[in-house]
C-alpha positions in Angstrom: -15.8 -8.4 1.6 -13.1 -5.9 0.5 -13.8 -3.4 -2.2 -11.0 -1.8 -4.2 -11.2 2.0 -4.0 -8.2 3.0 -6.1 -5.3 1.6 -7.9 -1.7 2.4 -7.0 1.0 1.5 -9.5 4.1 2.8 -7.6 7.2 1.0 -6.3 10.8 1.6 -5.6 13.4 0.3 -8.1 16.8 0.4 -6.4 18.1 -3.0 -5.2 20.6 -3.7 -2.4 23.9 -5.1 -3.6 23.5 -8.6 -2.1 22.5 -12.1 -3.0 19.0 -11.2 -2.0 17.9 -7.9 -3.3 15.3 -5.8 -1.3 13.2 -3.5 -3.4 11.3 -0.7 -1.5 7.5 -0.9 -2.0 5.8 1.8 -0.1 6.0 5.3 -1.7 6.5 8.2 0.7 5.3 6.2 3.7 5.4 9.2 6.0 3.1 11.4 3.8 -0.5 11.2 5.0 -1.6 14.3 3.2 -4.5 14.5 0.8 -2.0 14.2 -2.1 -0.1 11.3 -0.6 -0.1 7.7 -1.7 -2.1 6.3 1.2 -5.8 5.6 0.8 -8.5 5.1 3.4 -11.9 3.5 3.2 -14.5 1.4 5.0 -16.7 -1.5 4.4 -20.2 -0.9 5.9 -22.5 -3.7 7.1 -26.2 -3.4 8.1 -26.9 -5.7 9.9 -23.5 -6.8 11.0 -23.3 -9.7 8.4 -24.7 -7.9 5.3 -22.4 -5.7 3.3 -24.1 -2.5 2.1 -21.3 -0.4 0.7 -17.8 0.9 0.7 -17.0 4.5 1.7 -14.0 6.4 0.5 -12.5 8.4 3.4 -10.1 11.4 3.5 -6.7 10.2 4.8 -6.0 13.5 6.7 -9.3 13.0 8.6 -8.2 9.5 9.7 -4.5 10.0 10.4 -2.9 12.3 12.9 0.9 13.0 12.9 3.0 13.4 16.1 6.6 13.6 15.3 7.6 10.2 13.9 4.4 8.6 15.1 1.1 8.3 13.2 -2.3 7.4 14.5 -5.0 5.9 12.4 -8.5 6.2 13.8 -11.6 4.1 13.2 -14.6 5.6 11.4 -18.4 5.7 12.3 -21.1 6.5 9.8 -23.7 6.5 12.7 -25.8 4.0 10.7 -23.9 0.7 10.2 -23.8 -2.1 12.7 -20.3 -3.1 11.7 -17.5 -1.1 10.0 -14.2 -2.3 8.6 -11.9 0.8 8.4 -8.8 0.5 6.3 -5.6 2.5 5.7 -3.4 1.2 2.9 -1.3 1.5 -0.2 -2.3 -0.7 -3.1 -0.4 -2.2 -6.1 -1.5 -3.9 -9.3 -1.0 -7.6 -9.0 -3.1 -9.2 -11.8 -2.3 -11.0 -15.0 -1.1 -9.1 -18.0 -4.4 -9.1 -19.8 -6.4 -7.9 -16.8 -7.3 -4.3 -15.9 -4.7 -4.5 -13.0 -1.6 -5.8 -14.8 1.3 -6.6 -12.5 4.5 -4.7 -13.4 6.3 -4.9 -10.1 6.3 -8.4 -8.7 7.8 -11.7 -9.8 6.7 -15.2 -9.0 8.3 -16.2 -5.7 8.9 -12.6 -4.5 8.4 -12.2 -0.7 6.5 -9.1 0.2 7.5 -7.9 3.7 5.7 -5.3 5.9 7.1 -4.4 9.2 7.3 -1.6 11.8 6.1 -0.9 15.4 2.5 -0.4 16.5 0.1 -0.2 19.4 -3.7 0.0 19.6 -6.6 1.3 21.7 -10.0 -0.2 21.9 -13.0 1.6 23.5 -16.7 0.8 23.9 -19.0 -1.1 26.2 -17.6 -4.4 25.0 -14.6 -4.0 22.6 -13.5 -7.6 23.0 -14.8 -8.4 19.5 -12.9 -5.6 17.8 -10.3 -6.5 15.1 -7.2 -4.2 15.1 -4.4 -5.4 12.9 -1.7 -4.8 10.3 -1.9 -6.7 7.0 -0.4 -7.7 3.7 -3.1 -9.2 1.6 -3.8 -10.0 -2.0 -7.3 -9.5 -3.4 -8.9 -11.2 -6.3 -11.9 -13.3 -7.6 -13.3 -16.0 -5.4 -15.1 -19.2 -6.3 -18.4 -17.2 -6.6 -16.8 -14.9 -9.1 -16.9 -11.9 -6.7 -14.1 -9.3 -7.2 -11.6 -8.1 -4.7 -12.0 -10.9 -2.1 -9.2 -11.6 0.3 -7.0 -14.5 -0.9 -6.3 -16.4 2.3 -3.2 -18.3 1.1 -1.6 -15.0 0.1 -2.6 -12.9 3.1 -1.1 -12.4 6.5 -2.4 -10.4 9.5 -0.8 -9.3 12.8 -3.2 -8.5 15.7 -2.1 -5.3 17.4 -2.3 -5.0 21.2 -2.2 -2.1 23.7 1.6 -2.1 24.1 3.9 -0.8 21.4 5.5 -3.8 19.8 7.4 -4.7 16.6 5.6 -6.6 13.9 6.7 -8.2 10.6 4.4 -9.8 8.0 5.3 -11.6 4.7 3.5 -13.2 1.8 4.8 -14.9 -1.3 3.7 -13.6 -4.7 1.9 -16.3 -6.7 2.4 -17.6 -10.2 -0.2 -15.7 -12.2 0.0 -18.1 -15.1 -1.1 -20.9 -12.8 -3.8 -18.8 -11.1 -5.1 -15.7 -12.9 -7.7 -14.8 -10.2 -5.5 -12.2 -8.5 -6.1 -8.5 -8.9 -4.3 -6.2 -6.3 -1.9 -6.4 -3.3 -2.5 -4.1 -0.3 -0.3 -3.2 2.6 -1.7 -1.4 5.6 -3.9 -1.4 8.7 -7.5 -2.4 9.7 -9.8 -1.5 12.5 -13.1 -3.3 12.7 -15.8 -2.0 15.1 -19.4 -3.1 15.9 -22.5 -1.5 17.4 -23.2 -3.4 20.6 -26.7 -2.1 21.3 -25.5 0.9 23.2 -22.7 2.5 21.2 -20.3 1.8 18.3 -16.8 0.6 19.3 -13.9 2.9 18.4 -10.2 2.4 18.2 -6.8 3.7 17.0 -3.6 2.3 15.7 -0.4 4.2 16.5 2.5 3.2 14.3 6.1 4.2 13.5 9.1 3.1 11.6 7.1 1.2 9.0 8.5 -0.1 5.8 7.4 -2.5 3.1 9.7 -4.1 0.5 10.1 -7.0 -1.9 12.7 -9.7 -1.1 13.9 -11.1 -4.5 16.5 -13.8 -4.8 19.5 -12.6 -6.7 22.5 -14.4 -8.2 25.0 -13.4 -5.6 26.4 -10.6 -7.9 26.2 -6.9 -6.9 23.1 -5.2 -8.4 24.2 -2.4 -10.7 23.4 1.2 -9.8 20.4 2.7 -11.6 20.6 6.1 -13.3 18.0 8.4 -14.9 19.2 11.5 -16.8 22.7 10.6 -15.6 21.5 11.0 -12.0 21.8 8.1 -9.5 18.4 6.8 -8.5 18.0 6.6 -4.7 16.7 3.8 -2.6 13.1 5.0 -3.0 13.2 5.2 -6.8 13.6 9.0 -6.9 16.0 11.4 -8.6 16.5 15.1 -8.0 16.8 17.0 -11.3 17.1 20.3 -9.5 15.7 23.3 -11.4 14.8 21.1 -14.4 11.8 19.3 -13.0 12.5 18.9 -9.3 12.2 15.4 -7.8 11.0 12.6 -10.0 9.8 9.1 -9.2 11.3 6.9 -12.0 10.7 3.3 -10.9 8.4 2.8 -13.9 10.3 4.8 -16.5 9.3 5.8 -19.2 6.3 6.7 -17.0 7.7 9.2 -14.5 5.9 10.8 -11.5 6.6 14.5 -11.3 6.1 15.6 -7.6 5.9 19.3 -8.5 3.1 18.6 -10.9 1.5 15.8 -8.9 1.0 13.7 -12.0 2.4 11.0 -14.2 4.3 12.0 -17.3 5.6 9.8 -20.2 9.2 10.8 -20.4 11.9 8.3 -21.5 15.3 8.7 -20.0 17.0 11.6 -21.9 20.4 10.3 -21.0 23.4 12.1 -19.3 24.1 15.8 -20.1 20.8 16.2 -21.9 19.9 19.6 -23.4 16.2 19.0 -22.7 13.6 16.2 -22.8 10.2 15.6 -24.5 7.3 14.4 -22.4 3.7 13.3 -22.9 1.2 14.3 -20.2 -2.0 12.3 -19.6 -5.1 14.4 -19.3 
C-alpha cells in the first residue's frame, strides 16, 4: 500500500524539434538537498503483511553524493517487520475535478525513466529483498482505497549488484474513461524485512538518470519557447539575471523562483519589460 506524502507539480516545457517531442519531466534531478524536488518516505508493516503507517524521511539522510553518482539507502525504524523505502519525484495525474488535477500529461503520452544503477543487499537472508526502479501511477482501487499502485500503468526494473542501464516506460491513460488516477511517481524502492535475527538493508547507486514524456508530434519543428523575451531552456528554466535570477516557467503564469524557493503568480511580462507584477502565495 503506497501512501502519498507530497504533491509535486513541476515539469519541463521545452520540446525537441522532431516528429516525436520529448518533454523533460524530472526537475533538478541531481539536487538531493532538503530544498530539492525529491521526496523520501517509507511504508511500515507490523507484522510483515499489516500496514501500520507511512513515515516521511529527510532526503539528505537517505542519499549520499559522490561526484556524478548518488546512493539511496534503506531505512530501519527498529520496530517494523517490513519496510518499503522510497525515493521519488511526484506529479499530479488526476482528472480536472480532483484534488490532483493533471496539467502535464496527455492521453497516450509515454513516460520514460532511464539511467544506470547497481544495488547492494545485506542481511542473514536478503534473497527476499526488493530493490528496483519504477514508474508508477497511483489511484483508487476497487475497495476505494487511495494511492494504490495501478498495475496496468506501472513498470518496475529489478536492480542487481552490477551497474547496468535501465529504461522503463508507461503510457498515460484516458482520464475521461477512467477517473480513478491520482498521481504519477518516478523513482526507486528498497523493501527490507526482519528475518528473526536482523533487518535486511540495502542501497541503490545510480547515475545519469532522466525522465521525460514522449509525445507524438505532427512532424513539424516545435517552436522555441520564450519568457520575458528570454529563451526557455530544455529544463523549463530562464535566467533573468539580476531581476529575479533563475525561474522555472513550465507552468507560467505560475513561476518557481529559485532564489525565493517558492511559487509566484507572474504572467509573462513580455520582451524588454520595465518590470513585472507578481502574486505570492502565503
